[in-house]
C-alpha positions, 0 to 999 in steps of 0.5 A: 323792712316794713315799719311795725304796725302801730297799735292803740289799745282802748280798754277800761281794764288796766289788766287787759291793757297790760297783758295785751300790750305785752303779748302784742309787743312780742309779735313780730311787726307790731308795736303797741304805741299807747293805751287808753281806759276810755274813749275820750282819752283814746280820741286824744291819743288817736290824734297825737299818736297816729296809730295804724290799727286800734283795738276797741273794748265795748263797755267803757266809762263815759262813752260806749265803744259803739258810739266812739266807733261811729264818731271815729269812722266819721271824723278820723277813720282807721281800721278798728278791731273789736275785742269783746266779752262773749255775752248776748249783749256783747254779741249784738253790740259787736255786730252793730260795730261791724255794721258801723265799720269795725274790721273784725271781732275777737273774743276776750279770753275765758277759762278755755281760751288763753291769752296767748292764743287770743293775742296770736289770733289778734296779731293776725287780724291786726296785720290784715287790718293794716292792709284794709281798704279804709275807703271801702270801710267808710263807704259801707259803714252806717249807724243805721243798716239800710237794705240796698235797692235789689237789682235782679235780672228780668228773667224768672228763676228756674224752679229747682231744689238741686242747686246750691250757693256756697259763700265764703268770707272772713275779715270784712265779710259780714257786710259783704254777706249782708250785701249779697243775701239781701239781694237774693229773692225768696225763691233763690237756691239754698245758700250755705255760708261760712264766715269766720266769727267767734262762737256765739256771734254767728247765731246773732249775726244770722238773726240780724240778717234774717230780719233784713232778707227776703230769704230765711237766714239762720245758723246751720244745725247738723242735718238741716236741709239745704232748700230754696229760700234758706241760707244756713250760716256755719256756727262759730267754732264748728265746721259745716259741710255739705252732704247728701241724703238721698236726693236732698242736700243737707249740712253736717255740723261737726267738731274737728281741727282748724283748717287753714287756721280756721274753724269754721273753715271755708276750705272744708265747706267748699271741698264738701260742695265740690264733692257732693254738688259739682256742677249744681253749685256756684262758689263765691269767695269774698273779702278776707285775710289768708288763703282759707277756701282758695284751693277748695274753690279750685276743687269746685271749679274742676268738679264743674261748679261756677266759681266767683272771687270778689275783686280787689277794688270792692274788697275790704281785705284782698286776701282770700280772693287774691289767693283764689284768683292766683291758683286759677280757682276763679272763673269770674272776678267780680265786684261785690255789687255784681255778685248777686247777678252772677248767682241769679244767672247761675240759678236761671241756668244762664251761667255755667262752668268753664274748664279751669286752665 
């Protein structure tokens, strides 16, 4: 039997520390080995207790969570999950934490979001974080986001409004999406993307990407057209689907039950893309825990789409891509750095579907 995952909770609220400790200790395979009310005490406990995973509040006395995270990733890197209140300021800081190396962001409970539900979700993320590729996290973590040098094929892209790029990611996926989207030129085909994020965070995330990319990036709104030079990010807590309006592709944003435990769900996005775009689409599944999107990527492949799965070496968490590879959904297994080149070859008509086995 595998040993329990050792967790350190860092939060200035004694109530939050107590409740999270109780709820997480009730989860199989997890042991809360300590708590800390501020980063200075947390620093000492990290050294003495050697936790496997750390949960981190953002607003704390003596040192804020982002500053502490940057120091931690530099001197004692380990998987960190941000547990944040849902405020505009909190969203921006939490996104900066993801850029600095945090694994994921979980919202603190509110009236509509019970502690039990949050603890169950947090437990799943903790278990994924414990398997995370910490080397890849430290390689990508930075206090200042730098747009990478874009490498593109020398051939010009074919001009078309009839191709779609569908992207799906989860744990570790914010930086994977940034890497891919910042590598796309203005005339790239329309992008639709689902990243598992809480409600409220996706708008801030899209705005941050929009400031880094040549293409326009924004949170998807029901009825938006999918057009070249635009990336639409599925809003948190809602599903986003691809649909047709005459000759145009559009997105539908809707409520609905979680699929593969998620809303938005990559499975929902990919299934709709298989149905409405077929061979005019490329589907890419990237780093993330669980199996969301794997079976639907196979549907895309069977419908004639080009399909790509991120390889294990470049993933933070090799969950979703592994499931896609194992079920035969992936035509191509690619490093994160090479994914934009596959997308651009598809856009130029130089990469086509191969029939799934």
